[in-house]
C-alpha positions as CSV (number, residue, x, y, z in Angstrom):
1,M,112.4,159.7,124.2
2,P,113.3,159.0,120.6
3,S,110.6,159.6,118.0
4,T,108.5,156.7,116.6
5,K,108.4,158.5,113.3
6,G,109.4,156.1,110.5
7,L,108.4,152.9,112.4
8,T,105.8,150.7,110.9
9,P,102.4,150.9,112.5
10,A,102.6,147.3,113.8
11,L,106.0,148.0,115.4
12,K,104.6,151.2,117.1
13,T,101.8,149.1,118.5
14,S,104.1,146.3,119.7
15,L,106.5,148.8,121.2
16,R,103.8,150.5,123.2
17,I,102.5,147.1,124.5
18,L,106.0,146.0,125.4
19,L,106.9,149.1,127.3
20,D,103.5,149.3,129.0
21,S,103.8,145.6,130.0
22,L,107.3,146.0,131.4
23,R,106.3,149.1,133.3
24,G,103.2,147.3,134.6
25,L,105.4,144.7,136.0
26,G,107.4,147.3,137.9
27,Y,110.4,147.6,135.6
28,S,111.8,150.7,134.0
29,A,111.8,150.5,130.3
30,R,112.4,152.9,127.4
31,F,113.5,152.7,123.8
32,T,116.7,154.4,122.7
33,S,116.6,154.1,119.0
34,G,114.1,153.5,116.2
35,Y,114.1,154.3,112.5
36,R,117.6,155.2,111.2
37,S,118.4,156.8,107.9
38,I,121.1,155.2,105.8
39,A,123.4,158.1,106.7
40,K,122.8,157.7,110.4
41,Q,123.4,153.9,110.1
42,A,126.6,154.6,108.2
43,K,127.9,156.9,111.1
44,L,127.0,154.3,113.7
45,Y,128.6,151.5,111.6
46,S,131.8,153.6,111.1
47,A,132.0,154.3,114.9
48,W,131.6,150.6,115.6
49,R,134.3,149.6,113.1
50,A,136.6,152.1,114.7
51,G,136.0,150.7,118.1
52,K,134.2,153.7,119.4
53,N,130.9,151.9,119.9
54,P,130.8,148.6,122.0
55,Y,127.5,147.5,120.4
56,P,127.4,145.7,117.1
57,V,126.0,147.7,114.2
58,A,124.8,146.3,110.9
59,P,126.2,147.8,107.7
60,P,124.1,150.7,106.2
61,G,121.1,149.4,104.2
62,T,121.1,146.0,105.9
63,S,119.7,147.0,109.3
64,T,116.1,146.6,110.0
65,H,116.3,150.0,111.6
66,N,116.6,151.4,108.1
67,H,113.2,150.0,107.2
68,G,111.4,151.0,110.4
69,L,111.2,147.4,111.6
70,A,113.5,147.6,114.7
71,V,113.9,149.5,118.0
72,D,116.5,149.3,120.7
73,V,115.0,148.9,124.2
74,V,116.7,149.3,127.6
75,S,115.2,148.0,130.8
76,N,116.1,146.8,134.2
77,A,114.1,143.6,133.7
78,P,116.1,140.4,134.2
79,D,117.0,138.4,131.1
80,Q,114.6,135.6,130.5
81,V,115.8,132.2,129.2
């Protein structure tokens, strides 16, 4: 599991509640990415621009990941509309 280092305290709490709630409902859930340095964001952005990453990536310095305000979560829970 990725580290929660660099995430804001409020996001750490919200992430724990989200993952516990999904698991409590019987879904598998985990987070795959949290805080990212500008350098890490630049690598991901370059890979996306080169077509090596199918997921959209914000330019370095503009991602909420760079400020500890975002996480990526994967789950087998169905989408809710």
